[in-house]
C-alpha positions in Angstrom: -25.2 56.1 -8.3 -25.4 52.6 -9.9 -26.1 49.5 -7.7 -23.9 46.5 -8.1 -26.0 43.9 -9.8 -23.5 41.1 -9.3 -22.3 40.5 -5.7 -19.2 38.6 -4.8 -19.6 35.1 -3.3 -20.9 31.6 -4.0 -24.5 30.6 -4.7 -26.1 27.6 -3.1 -26.1 25.8 -6.5 -22.3 26.3 -6.8 -21.7 25.0 -3.3 -23.9 21.9 -3.9 -22.1 21.1 -7.2 -18.7 21.4 -5.5 -19.7 19.2 -2.6 -21.2 16.6 -5.0 -18.0 16.5 -7.1 -15.9 16.2 -3.9 -18.1 13.3 -2.7 -17.7 11.5 -6.0 -13.9 11.9 -5.9 -13.7 10.6 -2.4 -15.9 7.6 -3.3 -13.6 6.7 -6.2 -10.5 7.0 -4.1 -11.9 4.9 -1.3 -13.1 2.2 -3.7 -9.7 2.1 -5.5 -7.9 1.9 -2.1 -10.1 -1.0 -1.0 -9.6 -2.9 -4.2 -5.8 -2.4 -4.0 -5.7 -3.5 -0.4 -7.7 -6.7 -1.3 -5.4 -7.4 -4.2 -2.3 -7.0 -2.0 -3.8 -9.2 0.7 -4.5 -12.0 -1.9 -1.0 -11.7 -3.3 0.6 -11.9 0.1 -1.5 -14.8 1.2 -1.0 -16.9 -1.9 2.7 -16.1 -1.8 2.8 -17.3 1.9 1.2 -20.6 1.0 3.3 -21.2 -2.1 6.5 -20.3 -0.2 5.6 -22.6 2.7 4.9 -25.6 0.4 8.1 -25.0 -1.4 10.1 -24.8 1.8 8.6 -28.0 3.2 9.2 -29.8 0.0 12.8 -28.6 -0.5 13.6 -29.4 3.2 12.3 -32.9 2.7 14.1 -33.2 -0.6 17.4 -32.2 1.0 16.6 -34.4 4.0 17.5 -31.7 6.5 18.2 -33.2 9.9 17.3 -36.6 8.2 13.7 -35.6 8.5 10.5 -35.4 6.5 8.6 -32.0 6.4 5.0 -31.3 5.9 2.4 -28.5 5.7 -0.7 -28.1 7.9 -3.3 -25.8 6.4 -5.8 -23.9 8.6 -8.2 -21.1 7.8 -5.8 -18.3 9.0 -2.4 -19.9 8.9 0.0 -22.4 7.3 2.3 -24.5 9.6 5.5 -26.2 8.4 6.0 -29.2 10.6 8.7 -31.9 11.0 7.7 -35.6 10.4 4.6 -37.2 8.9 2.1 -36.2 11.5 1.1 -32.6 12.5 1.1 -31.9 16.2 0.0 -28.5 17.3 2.3 -26.5 19.6 5.4 -28.4 18.8 8.5 -26.2 19.1 9.8 -27.1 15.7 6.6 -26.0 14.0 7.0 -22.9 11.8 3.7 -20.9 11.7 3.0 -18.6 8.8 0.0 -16.3 9.4 -2.0 -15.3 6.3 -3.2 -12.0 7.6 -6.7 -10.5 7.6 -8.8 -10.6 5.5 -7.3 -13.6 3.6 -8.4 -17.1 4.6 -7.9 -20.6 3.4 -11.6 -21.5 2.6 -11.1 -25.0 1.2 -8.5 -27.7 1.3 -9.1 -30.6 -1.1 -6.4 -33.3 -0.9 -6.8 -36.7 -2.6 -10.5 -36.0 -3.0 -11.2 -35.2 0.7 -12.4 -31.7 1.2 -12.5 -29.6 4.3 -11.2 -26.3 5.9 -8.0 -27.9 7.2 -5.6 -30.5 5.9 -2.0 -31.9 6.0 0.5 -33.0 3.4 4.0 -34.1 3.9 6.8 -34.7 1.4 9.0 -37.8 1.1 12.6 -37.5 2.1 15.1 -37.3 -0.8 12.3 -37.3 -3.5 10.0 -34.5 -2.4 7.0 -36.5 -3.5 3.9 -35.4 -1.6 1.8 -37.7 0.5 -1.3 -36.1 -1.0 -2.1 -34.0 -4.1 -4.9 -31.5 -4.5 -5.9 -27.9 -4.2 -6.0 -25.1 -1.6 -8.4 -22.3 -2.1 -7.4 -18.9 -0.7 -10.2 -16.3 -0.4 -10.2 -12.5 0.1 -13.7 -11.1 -0.1 -15.3 -12.6 -3.2 -12.0 -13.4 -4.9 -10.7 -16.9 -4.9 -7.3 -18.2 -6.0 -6.5 -21.9 -6.2 -3.1 -23.4 -5.4 -2.4 -26.9 -6.7 0.0 -29.4 -5.3 1.0 -31.8 -8.1 2.1 -35.4 -7.9 5.8 -34.3 -8.2 5.4 -32.0 -5.2 5.4 -28.8 -7.2 2.9 -26.1 -6.5 1.3 -23.7 -8.8 -1.2 -20.8 -8.6 -4.3 -20.9 -10.9 
């Protein structure tokens, strides 16, 4: 009788190679997912800031309720307020949360830099009280939003 030289089953080398390939695939998928999530967070945060600026400007331009409207920038949120001075906790304030992990890392208005800042828009013209930039950060990515002298905002 002849002995079977080849036995059925997997060798240790085959198992190690399969596990290594599986680990590499999982690493690529996790990295891609993390990058996609960061990109989406950045897109959402910058859109929130741009939309808020545009809403405050257009509300002032239209002179809704015969009022001026402004924006208060904080690290984790943007607040649309009525009038020329921001007051926390006012019932008419409209708070827009940026969402983790996005933050406003820098607010530079008329040369003054910090992590918070306010700008309001003139009634009927929409001209801003201050011009400058707002830096939105997610991880090591930074996007800059610019408020121009006409009140328009753009993403750089």
